[in-house]
Every structure is written in C-alpha cells, then in structure tokens.
N, C-alpha and C positions, 0 to 999 in steps of 0.2 A: 444514204442519209443526208439530210440537209444541214449545212453549216448554220451557225447561229446568226450570221449576217445575211443569209439568203432567205427569201420569202418562200415557204413551202408551197408546192402545187398539189392540191388535194382533188381527186376526181370522185364524184358522187354518181351512183347509178340510181335511176328513177324507181326501179323495182316494178312490181305489178301495176300496169297502167290504171286498172279499175280499183286499186286499193288506195290507201292513204299516202303512198310514196310521193306522187306528184304534188299533192297538197303540202306535204312536209317540205319539199324543195322550195316551194313558193314562200313558205313561212320562214325557213331558215335564211332566205335571202335578206330578210329584214334585220338580221343580227350582224354584229361586227365579228370578224375572224381575222386573226393574224396570219393569213395565208391567202393564196388565190384559190377560189372555189370554182371548179369546172364541173358541169353536170352533163351526163349522158342521158338525154331525155328527149321527149317530143315537144318541140317548141310551141306548137299550136295548143296542145293540151295544157301546158303550163300557163300560157297567156289566158286561156279560157278560165282556168281555175283562179288566177289572179284577179280577173274581172269579177268573178262570182264573189270572191272574198273581199273585194274592194281594197286590194293591196297593190301598191306600186311594184312594177316589175319591168326591168330592162334586160333583155337578153342580147348578149353580144357574142357573135361567133368567135370561138377560140382560134387564135393563131398560134400554133404550136412552135413556130419559129421564134416567137418573142419570149423574153424572160418573164417569169411570173410577176403579176402585179397584185398588190394587196386588195382583198375583197372590198368592194364598195357597196354600202347598204342599199338594198332594193334593186340590186343588179346581180346577174349571174353570167359567167362565161359558159357557153354551151356548145357541144357537138351534137347536132340534131340526130335523133333516132326516128326513122319513119315507122309508122304503125300501118298494118295491113288494112284495118278497119277502124272507124271511129270508136272511141271509148265511151261506154255507158258506165258511169261510176257505180261501183258495187256489184257489177255483173261481169263475171269472167268471160273471156272470149278466146277460144282456142286459136283463132286466127292470128292473134297478136303475141302468142307465146314465143314464136320464133324471133320476134323483135327483142323480147326480153333476153333471150339467150345470146343474141348478137351483142346486146348492150354489155352483158357480163363478160363475154369474150373480149370485147374491145377494152374494157377496163383492165382486165388481166394483161392484155398485150401491152398497154401503155405502161403498166407497172413493171413488167418484165424487161421492157426496153428502157427503163429508168427515165421515162418522160414525165412521170408524176412521182411524188414522194410517198403517196399513200392512196389507198382505195377505201371509200366508205360506201356501204351499200344500204339502200332502203329495202324493205321486205319484199320478197317474191312469194308467189303461191307455188309451193313445191309440187303439189299434185298435178296442176295443169302443165307445168314444165315437164314433168315426168311422162306425160302423155305423148310428147313429141321427142323426148330423149329419155329412154328407159333407164339410162345410167344416172339421171339427175336425182340427187338426194338432198341437195341444198347448196348454198353458196360455198361452204367450207370444202366440201368434196369436189365441187366444180373447179375452184381455183387450184386446189391441190393437184388434180389431174392435169389441168392446163400447164401448171408449172413443173409437172413430172416429179412431184414430191410424193414419196411413199406414204408418209404419215404426217398429219398436222394435229394440233391440239386446240380445242376450244377453251377460251378463257372469258368468263363474264366478270366484269370489274366495276366496282364503284370506288369512290374515294376511300372507303373504309375496308373493303374486302375484295379479294381476287380469288375466284374459284376456277379451277381447271377440271377437265373431265377425262377419266380413263376410257369410258365408253360414252357414246352420245345417243343417237337416235335409234335405239334398238329396244325391242320389247323387254320388259323387266324379267320375264322368264328366261331370257338368253344371257342376262348379265353375268351370272355366276360362272357359266362355262366359258364366257369370253375373257374373264379376268385370268391373266397368267403372269408369271414372273417376268417374262420377256416384255409383255405389254407395259407393265409398270416401269420397267427400266427404260424402255424407249420413250415413254411419255415424259418421265422426269428429265431425261437428257434433253428432250426438245424444249421443255420449259427453261431449263438452265441455260441452254444455248441461245434461246430467244432473247433473254435479258442481256446477254453479251452483244447480240446483234443490234439491240436497241441502245447500245452504249450505256447500259444501266449496271449497277453493282449486281454481282451474282446473288440470287435470291435464297432466302431460307424457306424451305418447302416442308409443309406438313402433309402427311399422307393419311387419308381416312381409311378405317377398316371397312370391310365389306359387310360383315355381319354385325348385329347388335353387340355393343360392348367389345367390338373388334374380335368377336369370336369367344371371348371369355375363356381363354386357354383351351380352345377346342370344344367346349361344351355347346356352343351355339354355331358351330361350323369351323371347318379346318382351313379354309382358304387364306385367312389372315396369317396363320402360322406357317402354312406350307408354300404360299405364293408371294404374299405381299411383304412379309417380314424379311425373307431372304433377298428379295429385290432391293429393299431399303439398305440392307447390309452391304450388298455389292455396290450400290450407288455411293454409299458413304466411303467405301474403300477407294473409289475413283476421285474423291475430293469434293463431291457434290454435297452441299449443306442440306440434308434431308433427314427427316425423322418420322417415325410411325411404325406400324399402323396405330392410329388413335381411334377411340370410340367417337363417332361423328356427332353424337347427341350433345357432347360437351366441348366440341372442338372450336366452335365459331364464336366464342365469347369475346368480349372486348379485350380482356387480358391476353388471350391467345392471338388476337389480331394484331396486338402490339409486338408479339414475338415473331410471328411468321409473316413472310411477304406474300406467299401463295399457298393455297390449299388445294390438294388433289382429291377430288371426290371420285368414287368408283362408278357412279352412274348418274344420269341426267337429274333425276328428282331427289338425289341425295344432296346435291349442292345448289342447284339453281333456285329452288324455292327460298333458300336462305338469303342468297345475294339479291334476289328480286324483292324480298320482303324488306330488306334493309334499304335498298336504293332504287326501286322501280322508277323509271323515268330519268334517273341520273345513273344510268348503267350502260356500259358498252360491251359489245361482243368483239373480242380480239382473236384473230386466228394466229396461233404461234406455229412456226415451222415453215411458213412461206418465205420466199426470198425478198419479200416486201411487206410493208405494214398494211394490214387490212382490218378495219373495224366496222361494226354494224350496230343497228338498233337492238333493243332487247325485247321487241314485240313483233307481231305479225302484220298481215296486210289490212286487217280490220275492215273487211268488205262491208260489214254491217253499218259502219258509220261513215264510209267513204262519200256517200252522196250529200252529206250534211255540212261539210266544212268545219267540223268541230274537233278534228284531230289535234293532239298536243305534240309539239315538235321538240320537247325537252330531250328525249332520248337521242334523236338524230343530232341535235346541237351538241350534246355531250359526247357522242361518238366522233364527231368532227374535231372537237377540241382535244379529245383523248389522242386522236391520230396526230394532231399537230404537236402535242406534247411529246409523243414518242419520236416523231421526226426530229425534234430538238433535243432528244436524249434525256427526257425527263419522265418520271412516273407521276401521274397526277395524284395529288394528295387531297 
C-alpha cells in the first residue's frame, strides 16, 4: 500500500484493441488524477485515436527506475504493447488476442512485484481470448490464477452501494447447487479480510437469501435454512460482523445501505442490476482476495460504438479514482 505522502502508481490495461478501451485511455488522459497513470497499450493505436478525436496526447515511455510522478493532463506514461495486425475498430481480430493476454499478464506481474500500487483494467472480449486460452473466463479468474489464489470475490461498488457475489458467471440453473455453507463462509471471510488489507475498518456485511423471501421458513426452498443461515452463524462466532440471510427484494433500501457496508448476493443478476441501476457509469468492479488492488469498469467492450468515438469514460475514471482511494486507505463515499 502507498503511504499518504507517496504518489500512487496505477497501471491501466488497454483491453480489447477493437473495443472502446483505447478510446477510453485517450479520454481519461484529459483528466487530473492524484497518481501516476501508466498504460499498457499500443502507442500507435492511441495516437491514431487521439488524432481522430482531436484530443491532445503525449505518450512518454515509462522508466520503472524513477519514482512515480503525478499525472499531467493530456499525457500518459506508457509501456508499449505490440499488436500482430492493425486494428479495425469494432472488428475482433483473433491474431491480436495474444497481445491482450500478454498485456494482462504484464499488469499482474507488475502488481505482484509491487512495482505498481494498483491495476485498473479496460474491458476485454472474453470469447475471443477463450479461443486461444481455453481457461480464460475473465479478468478476475485470470489474475487469481496468476497470483495462485484459490478464490477471489467480485465487488461492484458505487458511492452508495457495494455488492459482492457468491457465484459469478454461471448459468442460473446451476446457482442453487453451487451455493453451499462452505462457499458462503469462504466468501464472507475474503470480504472481511480484504477490508483489513485495504487498511479499512472491518465491514458490516448483509447476506442475501437465495430464494424469494429468503425461503419463507422452507416454504419456498430450504437452501436459506440449511446452508446460508448456518454459515452466517459460524461466521458470527468467529467475530465477523455479518447478518442474514435476508429477503433480497427489500434489502437494498436507503436505510439498509446506511446500516451495512457490503451486501453479499447469491448470484450475478440478484445484485448487479441493483448496483448498476443506482450508479451505472459511476461504478467500479473491485476484485477482493488478490494480493493487490484491482479495479475495472462496469461495462463491456462496446464493439458496436467503438468506430464512432462516442464512448463515455465516466466508469474508467471512477475505477481509477476508486483504486487511488483504496491505495490511500479510504473507501470512496
């Protein structure tokens, strides 16, 4: 972690070259950040996009031996990533997928070596990366495997709401059988430990039920009684400040958000529609459980709009500032 008198060094990955990631890097260069911003990207592509957008951009090769320097508007420190073939915006090219994976691997290496204080990622196209690496399921799983971490937890956060997930990108039909007492206990422990890792007060955690009305005493399903409730009891006995399971339809109200720091949803679409409805564009994806800080945008590659230069950089800007706040031991409000 960075001390308060040290300028954080934040590394950004460009993401899918044909998506909006490169455009977002050019646009965030125009903002002020209380950190050094280093991008892993293709310099020619960024300069081409800057010219199309008529935005000023100075790219300076990063010297890793020098101490971090505060970001200067319209400039970026860069470590160049070569692409196999020229990029056509909006059109995926399998030939360049290996460059994206190298970019992600380099970002993780820098973080694990503590040469950067945090990693912030622009969106990648999971399907095309999976074609050259059958194990690739997303940033979260990639960085966890690289760091040799058995389990990580996805947290989507706005200034008003923080949602974590017990299960992530699996079909809805598989959620029920995936929920177990052990899964809930592991997940909550990672959440609690991550706040300590970020030098934050230990959180008060609310756990969603799986079934409508948290099962309504078994009438609408037994998982809440048989798996989730025992896990919460065991966790409370270890000193973790956790409660539940609660009916999720009434859990995310303003009053409940004042009481609880983090909410644990059982599956992707139980929690993420709520947090995105509240703060889309001002929302960051944070990976809990890694040995370093990693944040990301709350959207995908947007190939459909990539050729037109109309992407909005709010989410990437928010993810960068969220990472900076975590580096400094603060939870954005």
